[in-house]
N, C-alpha and C positions, 0 to 999 in steps of 0.2 A: 457714163459718169453720173453719179448722184448730184442732186442740186447742191448739197452741202459741200461736196468735193469741188464742184464748179465754183462755188462762192469763195472757198479757200484759195483756189487757184487764181481767181480774179483779184482777191485781196493781195496775195503774194506777188502779183504782177505789178502792183503799185509801188513805186520806189519810196513814196513817203510813208506808206504803211510798213514796209520792210524796215525803214530806218527807225521808226518809232518802236517797232517790235524789238529791234536789236538794242535800242536804248533800254527798254524794259528788261530784256534778258540779261544784259550786262549788269544793270543796276541790281536786279534781284539775285543774281549769282553772288554779287558782292555782299548783299544782305545775308545770304546763307553762310558765307565764309565768316562774316563778322559775328553773327549771332552764335554760331557753333563755337567759335574760338572764345568768345566772351563767356558763354555758358560753361565751357570747359575750364575756365580760369576761376574767376571769383564773383562775377556780378550776380548770376542767377543759375542755380543748379538744383532742379527739382529732386534729384536723387538724394541730396543731403537734407532736404526740407521734410522732416518726418511729421511735422504738424500741419494739418490742412490750412490753418490760418497763415502759416509761413509761406505756403505755396501761393495762396491768394495774394498775400502782401507782395511777393516777388513780381507777379504779373501786374499788380497795381502800380508798382514803382516804374515798370517799363512802359506802361501804356497811358496812364492818366495824365502825365504832364502835357503831352501833345493834345489830349482830349480837351484840355482847358484852352490851349492856344490855337487849336486847329481851325475853328470858325473864323478867327481873326486872319489866319494865314489864307483862308479861302477867298477873302475879299481881294487880297493881292493877286490871286490867280485870275481874277476877272478885271484887273486894272493893268497888270504888267504883262509883257510878252511871256507866254508860257515856255517858249523856247529858251529865253534868257533865264527864267526861273530854274529850269531843269539843268542848264549848263552850270549856273552858279551853285545850285544845291549839291550837285554831284562833286564839284570841286571842293565845296565846303566839307562834305562828308569825308572826302579823302584826307583833308587836313585834320578833322576831328579824330579820325581813325589813328592817325599818327600820334595824336595826343594820348589817346587811350593806350596805344602800344607802349609809349614812353612811361606811362604810369604803371603798366603791368610789369615792365622789365625792371623797374626800380622797386617793385614790391609794394607800391602804394595801394591803399584801399580806402574804404570809408567814403566820405563826401566827395573828394576830388574825382575819384574814379566813377562814382555814381553819376555825378553831374555830367562828366564827359560822355559816358555811355548813353545817358538819357538824351543828350544833345543829338547823338547820331540817330537814335531811334525816332526822335521827333522830326528831324529832317527827312528821314525815310518815309514817314507817313505823308509828309507834305509832297514828296516826289510822286508817290503813288496816286495821290489826288490829282496832281497836275497831269500825269499820264492819262488818267481816265477822262479828265476834262478836255484834253486835246485830241483824244481818239476820233471823235466824229469828223475832224478835219482831214482824216486819212482814210475814211471809209464812207461809202454811199449809205444812205439811210436804210435801204433794204438789206444791207449786209451787216448791220450793227450787231445783231444777235451773234452771228458767227464771228465777227471781229472781236467782240468781248470774250466769247468762249475761247477763241484761239489765244488772245493776249493774256487773259488772266490765268488760264490753265498752264500755258507755257511758262509764264512768269513764276507760278507756284512750283513747277518742276525745276526751273532754274534755281530757285531758292534751296530746294532739297538737294540738288546736285552740288551747289556751293557748300552746303553744310557737310555733305559727304566728302567733298574735296578737303575741307578744313580738318575733318576727322582723320583723313589719310595723311595730311601734312603733319598733324600732331604726332602720328606714330613715328615719323621720320625726324621730327625736330628734337633738339636737345630737351632733356627733362627739365621741369621747373619753369620759372617765370620767363626766362629767355626764350624758350620754345613757344610758349603761349603768345608772347609779344610778337615774335616773328610771324606767326600765322595770322594774328590780328592785323598786323601791318600789311599783309598781303591783300587784304580786302580793299586797300586803297587803289590797287591796279584796276580791277573791273569798274570801280566808281569813276576813275579818270577816263577809262575807255568809253563809258556811257556818256560822259560829258562831251567827248570828242564826237561820238556818233550823233547826238542831238544837235551839236553845233553846225551840222550840215544842212539843217533847215534854214530857210529865211526867217528873219526876226518875227514876222507876222503869221507864219504858216499855221501854227497850232492855236491861233487865236490869242485873246478874245477878239471877236469880230468888231464889236463896238464897245468902247470903254473910254473913260476919261483917265488916261494914264497920268500918274503923278508920282514924283519921287517921294512925296511926303503924304502921310495919311494921319489925320488926327483921330483920337479915340472915338470922337463923335461920328466921324465918317465911317470908321470900321463898324461901329455898332449899328449905324443906319444901313450899311451894306448887308450885315447879317440879318437884320430885320426884313430887308427887301427879299433876301433869299428865302427866309421862312414863309413870308407872305406868298411868294411865288409857288412854293411847294403846296401851301394850304389851298391855293387857287386851282390846283390840278389834282383832283382825287386820285388818278392813277399813281402820281408821285407819292402822295401821302400813304396810299395803300402799300406801295413798294417799301417804304421805310418801316411801316408796321410789320410787314413780312420779315424783313431782315432783322429787325430788333427782337421779335419773338424767337426766331431761329438762333440768334446769338446767345440769348438767355439759356436755351437748351444746350447749345454748344459749350458754353462755359461750364455748366454743371457736369456734363458728360466728360469733359476734359479732366476735371478734378477727380471724378469717380475713377477714371482709367488710371490716373497717376497713383491714387491711393491703393487701388486693387493690385497693381503690379509691384508695389512696395510691400504689400501685406499678403492677403490670401493667395494671390497668383504669383508670388515671388518664385515658386519652384516650377511653375508651368504645368503642363500635362503631356509629357512625352516629347520626342524630338521634333514633331511637327508644330507644337505650340509651346515654345520656351517661355520661361518666366522672367521676372525682373526687368532690367532695362532693355534686354534683347526682345522680350515679349512686348514691351511697350512700343518698341520700334516696329514690331510687326503690325500693331494696331495702326500706327502712323502710316506705314506702307500700304495697308489696306485702304486707309482713307485717301491716299494718293491715287490708288487705282480707281476708287469711286469718283474722285475728282476728274480724272481723265475720261472715264466713261460718260459722266454727266456732260462734259464738254462736247463729246461726240453725239450724244443723244439729244441734247436740249434744242439745237436749231431745228431738227426735224420735228421734235415734239411740239415746238412752238408753232411751226407751220401747220401742223395737224390739229392741235387743240386750241391754239391761241395762248398768249403769254399768261393771261389771267388764270385759265383753268390748269395750265401746267404748273404754275407756282403753287396753286392750292393743292394740286395732287401731290406735290413734293412734301408739303407741310403735313398732309394727311398720312403719307407714308411714314414720316418721322413719328407721328402720333401713335401709329400702330406698331411699327417695327422696333423702335428703340426700346420701349419697355419689355417687349417680348424677348428680344435678344439679350438685354441686360439682366433680366431676371434669372437667366440660366446660371449666372455667376461662374461660367466656365470659359476658358480661353477661346474656344471656337465661336461662342456666342458674342464675346466681347470684340473679337477680330471682325466678325460679320457686322457688328454694330458700328465699328470704325469705318467700314466700307460704306454703310448706309449714310453715316454722318457726312463723309466726304462727298457722296453723291448729292445729297440734299443741299449741302452748303454751296457747292459749285453751281448747281442748277438754279437755286434761288439768287445767287449773286449775279449770274449772267442776265437773268430776267430783270433784276432790280437795276443793274447798271444801264441796261438798254432802255428801260422805261425812263429813267432820269435823263438820259442823253436825248431821247426823242421828244419828251413833252416840255422840257425846260429850255428857255432861251439861252443862247450862248453866253450872254453877258451876266448871267447869274449862275451858270453851271459850275464854275470853280468853287464858289463859296458853298453851294449846295453839296458838292462832293466832299468838301472838307467837313461840313456838318454831318454828312452821312458817315464819313470815316470816324468822326468823334462818337457818333451814336453807336457804331459797331464796337468801339473800344469800351465805352462806358457800360453798355449792357453786358458785355462779356465779363468785365471786371466785377460788376455788381452781382452777376450770377456766381462767379467764383467765391466772392465774399459770403453771399447767402448760403452757398453750398458748404463752405467751410464751417459755418455756424451750426449747421444741422447734421452734417455727415460725421460718422464716427471715423476714427483713424484708419479703420480697415477699408472704408469706402463702401461697405455693404449697407444698403438701405432701400428696402422695397418701396416705402412711401415716396422717397425722392424720385425713383424711376417712374412711378405712377404719375407724379407731379410733372415730370418732363413730358410725358405723353399728353397730359391735360393742357400744358402750355402750347404745345404744337397744335393741338386741336382748336383751342381758343384763338390762336393766331390765324389759323386758316379761316375760321368764321369771321373774324374781324377784317381780314384782308378782303374776303368776298363781299362783305357789306360796305366797305369803304370806297372801293374804286371800281371803275368800269375798265373795259379793255381800251388801251390807247388806240388812237386812230390808225397808227401805222404799226404793223406787226412784222 
């Protein structure tokens, strides 16, 4: 048995890790159902958005509201029982999903539906931050890389499976708003199941270890807590370097996402034969290739970290992105774009596992929640900023050699900045 397999077996032998993993899988399955059903109805449909700025605006509407509130929410994760936060958040999401379904079935749109949908997405990001902050309480320090790889990868797969389930349900549901509303409402079931799963923990099991829990927080306390979290990151070079790495990657990820959307609505709409279809099916092939890359990175990263160290492995991933993404994208052919999707998924997951583990190891538990919320906000803001920047310079076809070269340059500069900023954490 390999060391990675032994570590996975050890983790799955822990009842608390299995319970937290089940909570994540149920919650992210529900995310997939909700997102796919909403995309299929009215809130956001990239297939209809022919203008690059419209695509960027759609992502901004979904992601930016939490990006503003996330750091404030993070302070709560370090003051309140994370178990209680997860229970209440999933129950709240189930209720909000019912509101969205009611709006869809009545044909409502505009501001009411946007507000309800955004509320669900905002609580979702809060839940993911709480799951990451609580993970170290269910895994030994030496198993954190594997625990993160297993948790985040299986969660991503659960989201994809939930989305596929929603698409399947939509094929059987009545046409029109009633069908979309019924599928949307079905997302409430896995959310309630996730709440039931995490309720099996004791109140203090997921932390925080030390905190002044209070039912009321003033704006000054929240801002002070955020400042403490930022200072704690600044005091730990490996944590700062980790955020540099993930920010640079997300800029590239955002630009490449927009390029792919535009290519498959334009030059690649017809595909290139039965193996590489065009249009929405072809875009799904790119997403599928990214999912395969994600799974492979989850399998490879723990062993690579043991062999190279987390610092060198993260830098290697960024360098791979710098070299391979421009080379594959410049082919402007479906095989190259699909291969680029695989590389993007591999780099994204490898970097995320290393960044999550670094933050969990070098930061104290009583600031971890707010740091993960700031981290989550940073991920969203850099992604949306990249989409907007890409929309301003990309043509409607998505074909731009300078933009692809710029993506490679950003990856390369990020690797240099990462190596210069931080040293290897003490525990690997």
